N, C-alpha and C positions, 0 to 999 in steps of 0.2 A: 504494500500500500504506500502511496506517496507520503513523504515525511510530514507534509503539512496537514494531512487529514486527521479527523478525530479518531481517537483510538479508545479501546475499552478493554480492561482486564477484569474478568468476572470476579465477583466477591465470593469467596468460599462460603457455603451455607453454614458451616460450623462456627464461623466467626461473626455471623450477623447478630447484631444486638437488637433488643426490642425497640420497635419504632417509637413507643412512648418515651423511652429513655433518651433516644436521639433528639426528639422534639424538645424535651425538657432542657437538655444541655444547650441546644441551639437558642432556645428562648432566653436562657440565662445569659448567654453571650449578647443577645439583643438588649437585655436590660442594662448591661454594662455600657453599651453605646450611649444610652440616655443618661446614665450616671456621669459619664465624662462631660456631657454638656452642662450639667447643673452643679458639678462638683464644687466649683469655686464661687458660685453666685452668692451664697450667704457671707462669704469672706470679703467681697469686693469693697464694702464700706470701710473695713478695717485694714485692708492691705496697704493703702497709702502710708499709714503710720507704721505698720510692721516693716515694710520694705523701704521706707524713707523715699517715697516717690509720689508723683502726682496721681490724681484720680484718672486723668486721661491716659496716662501711661499704664495704669492698672488694667484698663479696658483691653489691653493687648493680651491679657491672660484668657480672655474669651475669643478675641479676634484670631489669635494664633491657632487655636484649636479648630475654629471654623474654617480657616484657609487650608490647613493641612487636611482636614476631613474632605473638603471639596476636591482637592487635588488627588488625594489618595484613593477615594472611593472608586472612580472609574478605572484607575490604573490597577489597583489590587483586584478589582472585579474581572478585568480583562486577563490579568495574569492567572486568576483562578480558573478561567475557562481553558487556559493553555497548559498550565503546569500542575493543576490539582487544587480543588476547592478547599479541602481540609488543610493542605499545606499552607495556602495563603491566609487562612484563618489563624493558624499558628503564628505566621509571620506578623500579622496585624496585631495580635494580642501580645506578642513578644515586644513589639515596638511600644505598645501601650504600657507594658510593665517597665520597660526601660525609661520611658518618659516619667512615670510615677516615681521611680527611684531617683532620677535626676532632679525632679522637683523637690523631693523630700530632703535630699542631701545638699543641693546647690546652695541654699542659704542666701541667694541674691536674686534680685528681680530678673536679671538676664537669664540665669539658669532656670528660673521658674518658667519663663516664656519658652525656653528650649524644651523643657519637660512637657509643658502643655501642648506644644507643637507635636511631639511624638505621640501624645495621647489621642490626637486627632485621627490616627490610623484606625482606631476602633470603629469609626463610622462605617467602614467597609464590611463589618461583620454581618450586618443585616441582609444586604443583597446577596452576599455569598452564602449565608446560611439558608436563605429562602431557596436558592438554586440547589443546595444539597437536599433540601426537602423534596424538591421535584424529582431528583435522581433516586432517592432512597425510600420514599414512602409509597405505599399503595395509592393509586390514583384517587380513591374515594376519601382518603385522609389528608390530601394535600391542601384542600381549601381551608379546613379547620386549623391545620398547622400553620399555614401562612397567616391566617387571621390572628392567631395567638402570637406569632412572631411580630406582627405589626403592632399589636397591642402592648408589647413590652416597652415600646417607646414611652407610652403613657405611664406605666407603673414605675419605670426607671426614673422618669422626670419627677413624678410625684414623691417618690421615696428619697430622691437625691437631695432635695432642698432641706427637709427636716433632719435627715440623717447626717449630712455634712455639717449642719449647724450644731447638732448635739455633740458630734465628735470634736469639732473645733472648740466648743466651750469646755469640754471635759479633758481633752488631751492635747490641744494645740493644733495649729494648722498643718504641721508636718504629718500628723497622724492620718489626716485625710488621704494623703498620697500613699502612705504606707498601707493603708487599708485597700486602696485601689490596686497597688502592686500585688498584695496577697491574694485578692480576688482573682486577678489576672493569672497568677501562677496556678491556682486551683483549677481555673477553667481550662488552661492549657493542658493540664494533666487529664481533666475529664474529657476534653475533645480527643486527645490522643488515644484514650482507652475506650471511648464509647462511640464516637462518630467515625464511620468508615470513610475512607478516601473515595471520592466520587470516581466512578469508572469511566465517565465520558470526558474526553479532553480534545481540544483542538490544537494540533501541532502546527508549528510555523514560526515565523520571525515576528517578534514583538515590534510594534510600530513606535520606535523610540522618538522619531521626529514629531509624529502626531501627538504623542504623549507630552512632549516638552512644550509644543505650541499650545495645546489645550491647558496645560498647567499655568503657563504665563497668562493666558486669557482669563482663566478663572480667578487667579490671584488678583489681577488688575480689577476685574469686575467686582468681586466680593469685597476687596479692600476699599474701593470707591463707595460701594453701598454702605458698608459698615462704618466708615469713617466720614462719610459725607456730612453727617449732622454736626460733628465736632470740628471738622476742618472747614466746613462751609461748602455747600453744594456748588457755589460759583467760584471756589478757590482754584488756583492753578493746579495743585496736586490732583484734586478730584477730576477736573476736566481732562488733564493729561492721562489719568488712569482710564477714564471712559474712552478717550480717543485711542489709547494703546490697545484696549480690548477690541475695539472695532478693527484696527489695523491687523492685529494678530489673527482674529477670526477670518478676516478677508484672505489671509494666506492659508489658514487651516482648512477651511471648507473645500477649496479646490484640491488641496493636497490629499485630503481624506478620500475624495471622490476618485483620485487617481491611484491611491495606494492599493496594493494587491490584497493585503490583510490589514485594513485600517483599524486604528484605535477605537473609533466609533463608526459603525456601518451606517452612514447617512442615508443610504438608499432604504435600508430596513427601517431606520428611524423615521423616514418620511412616509412610511405606510400609514394609512389613515388611522387604524386602531392604535398604533404606537404613538403617532404624533399627537392625536387628540388626548390620549391618556396622559402623556407627559405634560401637555399644556394644562390639563385639569390638575395634575400633581402640583404644579407651581401655585395655582390658585388655592388649592386645599391646604398646601403648606403654609401659605400666607395666612389663611383664615385660622388654622390651628394654632400657629405660634402667637398670634395676637392674644389669644386666651391665656397662654402660658405666661406671657410677659406682663400683661395688664392686671391679672387677678391678684397676684401677690402684692403688687404695688398699690392697688386699690385698697386692699386690706390693711396695709401698713401706713396709709396716709394718716396724719395726725387728726385728732378730733376737731382742732381749731379750724380745719379746712371746711367744716360744715357737713362733710359727707364721709370722712374717713373713720376707721375703727381703731387705729393706733395699735395694731397687733404686732408682736415681736416677729423677727424673721422666722424663728422656729415654729411659732404658732401659725403664722401665715402659711408656712410650708406644710404643716399638718392639715390645714384646710384644703390642700390640693390632693391629699391622699384619696378621698372619695372619687376624684376624677380619674386617678390611675386605676383604682379598683374597678371602676365602671368600664374602662377600656378592656380590661381582662375579662370581665363578666360578659361583655358584648361580643367577644370573639366567636362563641358558638352561634350567636344570632346572625352575625354577618356571614359566617360560613353557611348557615342554613339558607339565607337569602340568595347567596351565590349559587348554591346547589339547586334551588327551586326556580329562581328567575334569571340567573346569570349574573356575571360580575358587573356588567353595565348597569343593571338595575340596582345592584348593591352600591355602586359609586353614586348614583343619583339619589338614592335614599339617604346615604351618609351626608352628602352635600346639602340636601334639603333639611336634615336635622340641624346641621351647622347653621344654616341661614336662619331657621326659626329660633334657634337658641340665642343667637346674637341679637335678634330683634327683641326677644324677651329680656335679655340682659340690659338693654337700654332702659327698661322700666323697673327691673329688679335690683335696686341699689340701696334700699332703706335698711337692710339688716344683713348680718353676716350670713345667716342661713340662705338668704336669697342669692347672695353672691356665690355661695358654694353650690347651690342647686343649678344656677345658670352655668357655672364653669363645668359642672359634672355633665350636664346635657350636651355642652359643646364637645366634651371629650367622648361622649357616646357617639356623636356624629363623626368625630375624627376616627374612632375605632372602626366604624362601619366603612367609611370611605377608604381608609388606608388599607384595609383588608382586601379590597377589590383590585387595587392597582397592580400588584405583582401578578395576579391571575390574568388580568387583561394584557399585560406585557408578555408573559411567558407563552400564552397561547398564540401570539402573533410573531414570534421570532424563532429562528432555528434553535433546536434543543442545545446545540453546542455553543450558543451565545446567551444563555439565560442569565448567567452571572453578570456579564458586562451590560446587558440590557437593563437588568434590575439596578445595576450600579448607576447607569445614566439616569434612571428614574429617581433614584435616591438623591443624586446630585441636583436634579431640577427641583426637587422638594426643598433642598437646602437653599437654592436660590430664592424660593418663595419665603422660607423662614427668615433669610437674611434681609429680604425686602421688607418683611413685616417688622423686623427689629428696627430697621432704619425709620420706617413710617411711625411706629409707636413712639420712638424717641423724639422724632420731629414734632408730633402732635402734642406730646406731654410737655415739650419745651415751649411750644408756641401758644397753646391755649392755657393760660395760667390765671391765677388770682393772687393777690398780694395780701398776706396776713402778717401783721407785725413786721413789715419791711422785708418779708421773705416771700419769694415767688414760689407758689405751689401749683401743680397741675389742677385744673378745675374739674368738676364732675363732668362738664360738657366735653372735656378732652377725652375722658374714658368713653363717653357715649359716642363721640366721633369715631373712635377706634372700633367700637362694636359695629357701627354702621359700615365702616370700610370692610371689616371682616365679613359682614353679611353680604355685601355686594360681591366680594370675591367668591363666596360660596355660591351665590346665584349665577355668577359667570361660569363657575365650574359645572353647574347643572346644565347651562346652555351649551357648553362644549361637550359634555358627556352625552347629551341627547343624540349627537351626530356620530358617536362611536358605533360602527357597524355591529349589529346584533349577531352573536355567535349561535349557529344552529348545528348542534351535534347531530350526526347522521344516525338515523335509526337503522337497526339491522335489516338488511334486505338482500335478496339474491344478488350475487356478483354479476356485473355486466360491464364489460370493457372490450374495446377493440384493440387488437394488436397492431402496432405501427410497423414502420419499415426500418428503424435505426438499427445499427449493429451494436450489440452489447456482448463483448467477449466475457467469458468466465461466468456467465449467468445463464441458466437454462429457462426457457419459457415454462410457465406454470401449467400444471395439468390437473390439479385438484384443489378444491376449496379448503381454506384453512380457517379455523375459528380465530376470532380476535380475543386476545388475552389482555385484559386491562385491570384486573383486580389485584394482581401480585405487585410487589415492589418493582419499580421500573428497572433497577439495575440487575434483577434476577435474570431477566430474559433478553434485555436489550442487546442489539447487535449494531455495529457501525459499518455502513457500506459507503463506498465512494468511487471516484474515478475522475474522468475528464469529459468535458463537452467540446467537441471539435466540429469544424466545417467539413465539407466534402473533401477538401484537399488536406485534411488532417491538421490544419492550423487551429489553435485553441480559440474558443469563443469566450471572451471575458464577460463577466457579469451575467452569464446565462443563469436562469433559475430552474432548479430541478426540485420537484415535489413528489412525495410518495403518499399514496392514499390506500386505505384498506379497500377491498373490492366492494364494500357496501357504501363507499363514498366518504367515510370518516377520514379526516386528514391524519397522517402519521408524523411527518416532519418535512422540512424543506430546506434548501440551501441555495446560496448564491455563489457561483463560481468566482474564483479569483482571477487575476490577470493572466494566469497560465491555463485557465479553463478548468482548474481542479475544484472539486466540491466534495462534501461528505454529509451524510445524513445518519441520524440515530433512529433506528426502527425499534418498536416495542418488543418484537420477538421475531424469530424466523417465520417465514410464511410467504404468502402471496400478496403482492402489492401492485397497484397501478402507478406507474412512474410517468410523470408528465414533464417534459422539458421545453423551454422556450427561451428565446433571445431576441432582442430588438432587431428587426429586419429579417427574421428567419421564420419559416413555417414551423409551428410547434410539432413535437414528436411525443407519442404516447405508446406505452407497451406494458402488458401485464407480465410481471416477473416474479419468480419464486426465489427468495433469498434463504440460503441454508445456514450461513454463519457470517462472521465478520470478514472472511477472506474474499467475499464477493466484491470484485472491482469492475466497474462499468466504464466503457468508452461509448458515450452517447453521441451519435453523429446527426447533426442537423444539416440536411443536404439540399434543401430547397430554400432559396432566398425569396423574400417577399419583394415583388417588383412591380413597376409600372411599365408595361410593354405594349407592343402592337406593331403594325406595319404602316409604312408610308408608300403610297402609290401616286403615280402621275398618269392620268388618263387610263387607269386600269393596269398599268405596268409598274413593277416594283421600282421604287426610286432609291437606288443605292447612293450613299454619300450625303443624304439629306441631314440637316442639322435638326435635332430635337432638343428643345430647352425647356426646363421647368422653372418657373419663377413664382414667388409669392405675390399676392395682390398688392402688397406694399412696395414691390419692385425688386426685392432681393433675389439674387440668383440662387437656386437650390442645387441643380445639377444639369448636365447636358451630355449628349452623345450623338454619334453619327450612325445612320442606318448602315447595315451590312447586307449580306446576301439575302435576296428576297425582300429587301426593303425593311427588314426587321430591326427594331431598336429595343433596348432594355435599360431602364433606369432603376436604381435602388428605390424602394418604396419609402417615401418620406413619412414624417409624423402625420397623424390624422389631421385633416383640415382641408380647406379650399385652396386651389392653386390655379395657375394659368399654364397650359401646355402649348408651346409654340413650335411650328415646323417651318423650316426654310428649305426650299427645294435645292437640289445639287447645283443648279445654275445660279442660285442666289437672286432669282428674279421674282419668285412667288413665295408668299408667307401666309400662314394660316394659324390662328390662335383659338383655343377652346378652353373654357373653364372646366376644371375637373374637381371632384370631391373625392378625397382619398380616405379610406377607412382602414381597418386592421387586416384586410386581405388583399392579395395581389389584384391588380386591375389591368384591363386591356383597353387601349384607346387606339383606333385606326384612323388614318388620314388619307385623303386623296387631294393632292395639291392642285389637280385640274379643276376641282370644284371650289373655286375661289373667286370672290368678287373683285371688281376692278380696284376697289379701295384697298384690297389686300396685296396688290401688286407692288413690288419694290420699285420706286421711281428711279429712272436712269440717271 
């Protein structure tokens, strides 16, 4: 098998651990991610005095983790697809442990920032863990496990605030980082002993250039968003960071489209289900984080503000515990909605609950219990919405790219949360009241935040409505036509095979691959190959790289309908039976899609006539000269309207005709003798 293709090593049955234990360990890893985000929040007011620095500098303890997590998540997720998901989880947790130790021992502001940066690697644990769930769990358990994994964000955040406050008050700030390091070591041991290494991998060369460009762009963007409020949105540093982001992305997008194995497959990301889910993720991330940032501040506002409750940091953190518990409690509910109505409906329901809860929060401000209830309902909506996103992503991307696709989705959620953080800070700073010479955020500031979050949730609903509905195929007799491509090393199917979907994916999965070539055996880049069960249910799909190589992960040996297509070529389909992972296919697309026909003059073939295709706006598309028998052939352009023009061999008569091109080859014939005087070329 070509070295870049996905590979799979079967997991011995005797070493397989209970799926419930695997889910528990992975969800604990997800909880650690949220803990890293809230670890230092209760200490921020005291750190300027402890570290002998300014409050603005202390904010880097949060910003550094945010930037590292944004950069590390897509990179670690891509490496997980290529070199092993469990392996990269261990690497990410080892970096987190190293960061915790550095922060605990450093004793200075600089080393604390370095340590917090390393802790940001933990953010990649959730997308990689969800991908492991897809590989290791029975299909019917994946939805509930993914919902629970998504809910760990809430329980981790809810527990992080009071826990870190209590540890700080009892044992000092260094103890917080020692606890983080100890938890990380225990989880590394648990992952090594319980979680199996995923059997599905994509071999190939890591896109170093794409990763570097993306890292620079993300760092510039998130730094501008997170520091815009303190530096000034119109300040030179912020403007330069936004401009730098645009310039780097202008180089990154075309590079990724040309790369053989890109860091981010933009063509897959542009697929409607993936694109719309990612857009909704940004909006839901914004809506969710507004709740987390505003609630504790609202509860801690002094009573002289006229609306505050003057709770301590620890008590305000404890008020968030019901929100975290609600997210865990809602995990089975969101999984049930997904199983019954689909992930799209789950996302819409979650965003609807978010919108309704924020509207209610505008009016529920008079008592602590009202604030807690409002925040809890927001968390319930978050749990439902977050549970749907990985499912929507994983069903729309190749199996060999699930970790990197979920990593991109997590990254975009981080963009949403960063934008929410900047928005909340800007509103609380701008909409203020003055009490005793001190400027405090007014109640209207919090209400404005709730309205913004509600609007973001409503926009998420609007986007989610257009996500294509997934229709799983019902069992039906197989029916497929055998095509004409050549497929060495694979024999045509002769008998029906049952579809096995209840066992763990890695028990029976096989990896098949090969190349897609033209009739002259030259590779066809970016060709799409998809495999379907013979009842129509999709199995997997792949996009060929620049060398025409592709790979697919099939749920089990058996009989599949394989469909191949490429821009400008007639599609190919064939029913094939795959016995094991040694099956290697060379799929040949032999027929180009063309615009062709004949040119005659007074009934006789006109050899050497010019045939030109132009757009209605005047741009030239292609041209050719007729050959034997007056025949011409042009590559079929993209669907749309064009003008097809013929000039006879003598250069004296021309004829133009509007043509509408679709997705199939078209034939247009001309007779230059049948031409009006106005079409004659003037001498």
